[in-house]
C-alpha positions in Angstrom: 54.8 84.0 132.2 57.3 81.7 130.5 60.9 83.0 130.4 63.1 82.4 127.4 66.9 82.9 127.5 68.5 84.8 124.6 72.3 84.5 124.0 74.1 86.6 121.4 77.5 86.3 119.7 80.0 88.1 122.0 81.4 90.1 119.1 77.9 91.6 118.6 77.2 92.3 122.2 80.6 93.9 122.8 79.9 96.3 120.0 76.3 97.1 120.8 74.9 95.7 124.1 72.2 98.4 124.3 70.8 97.5 121.0 70.3 93.9 122.0 68.7 95.0 125.3 66.2 97.0 123.2 65.6 94.0 121.0 64.8 92.0 124.1 62.3 94.6 125.3 60.7 94.7 121.9 60.2 91.0 121.7 59.0 90.6 125.4 56.3 93.3 124.8 54.9 91.3 121.9 55.2 87.7 123.1 53.6 85.7 125.8 57.0 85.1 127.3 59.7 87.2 129.0 63.0 87.2 127.3 66.1 87.1 129.5 69.2 88.4 127.8 72.3 86.5 129.0 75.6 88.0 127.9 78.8 86.1 127.5 82.3 87.6 128.3 84.0 85.6 125.5 83.4 82.9 122.9 84.4 80.1 125.3 81.7 81.1 127.7 79.2 81.6 124.9 79.8 78.2 123.4 79.5 76.5 126.8 76.0 77.9 127.3 74.3 78.2 123.9 73.0 74.6 123.7 70.9 75.2 126.8 69.6 78.6 125.7 66.2 79.1 124.0 67.1 81.8 121.5 70.6 82.2 120.0 72.0 84.8 117.6 75.3 83.3 116.4 77.9 83.1 113.7 77.4 80.6 110.8 79.6 77.9 112.3 77.9 78.0 115.8 74.5 78.2 114.1 75.1 75.1 112.1 76.2 73.3 115.3 73.0 74.3 117.1 70.9 73.2 114.1 72.6 69.9 113.4 73.7 68.7 116.9 71.1 70.3 119.2 67.9 70.5 117.1 67.6 74.2 116.9 65.5 75.8 114.2 66.9 78.7 112.1 64.3 81.5 112.5 65.9 84.3 110.4 69.1 86.1 109.3 69.8 89.8 108.8 69.0 91.0 105.3 72.0 92.1 103.2 74.4 91.4 106.0 77.1 88.9 105.4 80.2 87.5 107.1 83.2 88.4 104.9 87.0 88.3 105.5 89.8 90.8 105.0 93.4 90.1 104.2 95.5 92.6 106.1 99.1 93.8 106.3 101.0 96.0 108.7 100.9 99.8 108.6 104.4 100.4 107.2 106.0 100.3 103.8 104.5 99.6 100.4 101.2 97.7 100.5 102.1 94.1 99.5 100.3 92.3 96.7 98.1 89.4 97.9 100.5 87.0 96.2 103.0 87.8 99.0 100.9 85.7 101.4 102.1 82.6 99.5 104.5 80.8 101.8 104.1 83.3 104.6 102.7 83.0 108.1 99.2 84.4 108.6 97.5 85.3 111.9 93.8 84.5 112.3 91.1 83.0 114.5 91.5 79.6 112.9 88.2 77.9 113.8 85.9 80.7 112.6 84.3 80.9 109.2 86.0 84.1 107.9 89.3 82.1 107.9 87.7 79.5 105.7 86.3 82.1 103.3 89.7 83.8 103.0 91.8 80.6 102.6 89.3 79.3 100.0 89.6 82.5 98.0 93.4 82.3 98.2 93.5 78.6 97.3 91.5 79.2 94.2 94.4 81.5 93.1 97.1 79.1 94.1 98.1 81.2 97.1 99.0 78.9 100.0 100.2 80.3 103.3 103.1 78.5 105.0 101.2 78.3 108.3 98.5 79.9 110.4 99.2 81.6 113.8 96.0 81.1 115.8 94.8 84.0 117.9 92.0 84.0 120.4 90.3 87.1 119.1 90.1 89.3 116.0 91.7 92.2 118.0 94.6 89.9 118.7 95.0 89.3 115.0 95.2 93.1 114.5 97.8 93.5 117.2 99.9 90.6 115.9 100.1 92.1 112.5 100.6 95.7 113.8 103.5 94.8 116.0 105.2 92.6 113.4 104.8 89.2 115.0 103.4 88.0 111.7 103.4 89.8 108.3 99.8 89.1 107.4 96.4 88.4 108.9 92.9 87.3 108.1 90.3 89.5 109.8 86.5 89.3 110.1 85.3 92.4 108.2 82.7 93.3 110.8 85.4 93.2 113.5 87.5 95.7 111.4 84.5 98.0 111.0 83.9 98.0 114.7 87.4 99.2 115.5 88.1 102.8 116.5 89.8 105.0 113.8 93.1 104.5 115.7 92.5 100.7 115.6 91.9 100.8 111.8 95.2 102.6 111.3 97.1 99.7 112.9 96.7 97.6 109.7 96.0 98.0 106.0 93.5 96.1 103.9 95.0 94.1 101.0 91.8 92.5 99.8 88.4 91.5 100.9 86.0 88.6 100.1 82.6 89.2 98.6 81.0 85.8 98.7 77.6 86.9 100.1 77.1 83.3 101.3 77.7 83.3 105.1 75.6 85.1 107.7 74.7 85.2 111.4 71.4 83.6 112.3 68.8 83.8 115.0 68.0 80.2 116.0 65.4 78.9 118.4 64.8 75.7 120.5 61.4 74.5 119.1 60.4 72.7 122.3 60.7 75.9 124.3 59.7 78.5 121.7 56.6 76.9 120.2 54.8 78.2 118.2 57.8 79.3 116.1 55.5 80.9 113.5 54.8 83.7 116.1 58.5 84.5 116.3 59.1 84.4 112.6 56.1 86.5 111.8 57.2 89.1 114.5 60.7 89.3 113.1 59.5 89.6 109.5 57.2 92.5 110.4 59.6 94.5 112.5 60.6 96.8 109.6 57.0 97.9 109.1 56.5 98.9 112.7 58.1 102.3 113.6 59.3 101.0 117.0 60.6 97.8 115.4 62.4 99.7 112.6 64.1 101.9 115.3 65.4 98.7 117.0 66.7 97.3 113.7 68.4 100.6 112.9 70.1 100.5 116.3 71.3 97.0 115.6 72.4 98.0 112.1 70.2 95.2 110.7 68.1 96.2 107.6 65.5 93.5 108.3 65.1 89.8 108.9 64.8 87.2 106.1 64.0 83.4 106.4 66.8 80.9 106.3 66.2 78.6 103.3 67.4 75.0 102.8 69.6 76.3 100.0 71.2 78.8 102.4 72.0 76.0 104.8 73.4 73.8 102.1 75.7 76.5 100.9 76.9 77.2 104.5 77.6 73.5 105.1 79.7 73.4 101.9 81.7 76.3 103.2 82.5 74.7 106.6 83.0 71.2 105.3 
């Protein structure tokens, strides 16, 4: 039996590794291939290995790189699940207006798409930060704002929602984006995953299968939708 390697965005596996193991079991039971789930400890390790994987669930920026530079095919994206950004401030004092970010330092993970979403929204209102303090993780952004290293931060909304109640109390939300334009994708290497139609059909039908619906609920994914050319064009415009 052929073996396919699946890699998943480290943020998603850190939050719910068990759900992805069940996804692997579900796919393996219905395909003529065994799926090997290869976890990454951080984004550096993830990005080093994804080009050689067979299936990859990744953020919009990494997905576009796989598609454009490595010939991957976008199989599907989660329905009604989008990458959005939060503008955050520390826990003390009056909550600042978003305009206070103009001319201030902002902590963020600079190379990821939520940063672009937030800065684009700010730029449209004439709000320009003085500089960005790069952090290696969203949790580091939270800590930097909480301990006063920087007054403001840009945070991936999903990262905030995965924090403990105590973690959420470390910062306050000033504003959030609602672009509904960026999303994670499940991409496949066509040469290894042929026929792709088998995979896309299986993903599309998961919600109608009680066992598949249970796996989706565990992953907090309402269902899978196809990635259209219009979707990809909009994403490319965002990251340009």
